[in-house]
C-alpha positions as CSV (number, residue, x, y, z in Angstrom):
1,X,14.0,-4.7,24.8
2,X,13.1,-1.3,23.2
3,X,15.9,1.2,23.0
4,X,18.4,-1.6,22.5
5,X,20.4,-0.9,19.4
6,X,20.4,-4.5,18.3
7,X,16.6,-4.8,18.7
8,X,16.2,-1.5,16.9
9,X,18.2,-2.8,14.0
10,X,16.2,-6.0,13.9
11,X,13.0,-4.0,13.9
12,X,14.3,-1.7,11.2
13,X,15.3,-4.6,8.9
14,X,12.2,-6.7,9.6
15,X,10.0,-3.6,9.0
16,X,11.7,-2.8,5.8
17,X,11.2,-6.4,4.5
18,X,7.5,-6.2,5.6
19,X,7.1,-3.0,3.7
20,X,8.5,-4.7,0.6
21,X,6.1,-7.6,0.9
22,X,3.1,-5.3,1.6
23,X,4.2,-3.2,-1.4
24,X,3.7,-6.2,-3.7
25,X,0.4,-7.0,-2.0
26,X,-0.8,-3.4,-2.7
27,X,-0.8,-4.2,-6.4
28,X,-3.7,-6.6,-5.9
29,X,-6.8,-5.0,-7.5
30,X,-9.2,-3.5,-4.9
31,X,-7.7,-5.5,-2.0
32,X,-4.4,-3.6,-2.2
33,X,-5.6,-0.5,-0.4
34,X,-5.0,-1.9,3.1
35,X,-1.4,-3.1,2.5
36,X,-0.6,0.2,0.7
37,X,-1.9,2.2,3.6
38,X,0.2,0.1,6.1
39,X,3.3,0.7,4.0
40,X,2.7,4.4,3.8
41,X,2.1,4.6,7.6
42,X,5.2,2.6,8.5
43,X,7.5,4.1,5.9
44,X,7.9,7.4,7.7
45,X,8.9,5.8,11.0
46,X,11.3,3.4,9.4
47,X,12.8,6.1,7.2
48,X,13.5,8.2,10.4
49,X,15.1,5.2,12.0
50,X,17.3,4.7,8.9
51,X,18.7,8.2,9.4
52,X,19.9,7.2,12.9
53,X,21.5,3.9,11.9
54,X,22.4,2.0,8.8
55,X,19.6,-0.1,7.3
56,X,20.8,-3.1,5.4
57,X,17.4,-3.5,3.9
58,X,16.9,0.2,2.9
59,X,16.4,-0.7,-0.8
60,X,13.6,-3.0,0.2
61,X,12.0,-0.2,2.2
62,X,12.2,2.2,-0.7
63,X,11.0,-0.4,-3.2
64,X,8.0,-1.3,-1.0
65,X,7.1,2.4,-0.7
66,X,7.3,2.9,-4.5
67,X,5.2,-0.3,-5.1
68,X,2.6,0.9,-2.6
69,X,2.3,4.3,-4.4
70,X,1.9,2.5,-7.7
71,X,-0.7,0.2,-6.1
72,X,-2.7,3.1,-4.8
73,X,-2.6,4.8,-8.2
74,X,-3.6,1.6,-10.0
75,X,-6.4,0.8,-7.5
76,X,-7.8,4.3,-7.8
77,X,-7.8,4.1,-11.6
78,X,-9.5,0.7,-11.4
79,X,-12.1,1.9,-9.0
80,X,-12.8,5.0,-11.1
81,X,-13.2,2.7,-14.1
82,X,-15.6,0.5,-12.3
83,X,-17.7,3.5,-11.2
84,X,-17.8,4.9,-14.7
85,X,-18.8,1.4,-16.0
86,X,-21.7,1.2,-13.6
87,X,-22.8,4.7,-14.5
88,X,-22.7,3.9,-18.2
89,X,-24.7,0.7,-17.6
90,X,-27.3,2.7,-15.6
91,X,-27.5,5.3,-18.4
92,X,-27.9,2.5,-21.0
93,X,-30.7,0.9,-19.0
94,X,-28.8,-2.4,-18.4
95,X,-28.8,-1.7,-14.7
96,X,-31.2,0.2,-12.5
97,X,-30.0,2.3,-9.6
98,X,-31.7,-0.1,-7.3
99,X,-29.6,-3.0,-8.6
100,X,-26.5,-1.1,-7.6
101,X,-27.5,-0.1,-4.1
102,X,-26.2,-2.2,-1.3
């Protein structure tokens, strides 16, 4: 039942643990963008709920958030590296632009 303090606390703790798990998943190369995005979206709501009542899993929430930020950063670096590699291969004649087009 929404609005019930007990169910709010359960939602808060379960959400914090889910953010922690998704934070680890965000470190998976190229596939980590979706879990990271979900953590970043849910973090704001759960952080606001944590101000209203004590969150026993707050450290998991915070750790999941930090992991998701690291995951986004590492995935962006990896994607940038792959794009630069493809550009370099095209410049060296190993690939043609038609090979890269989907």
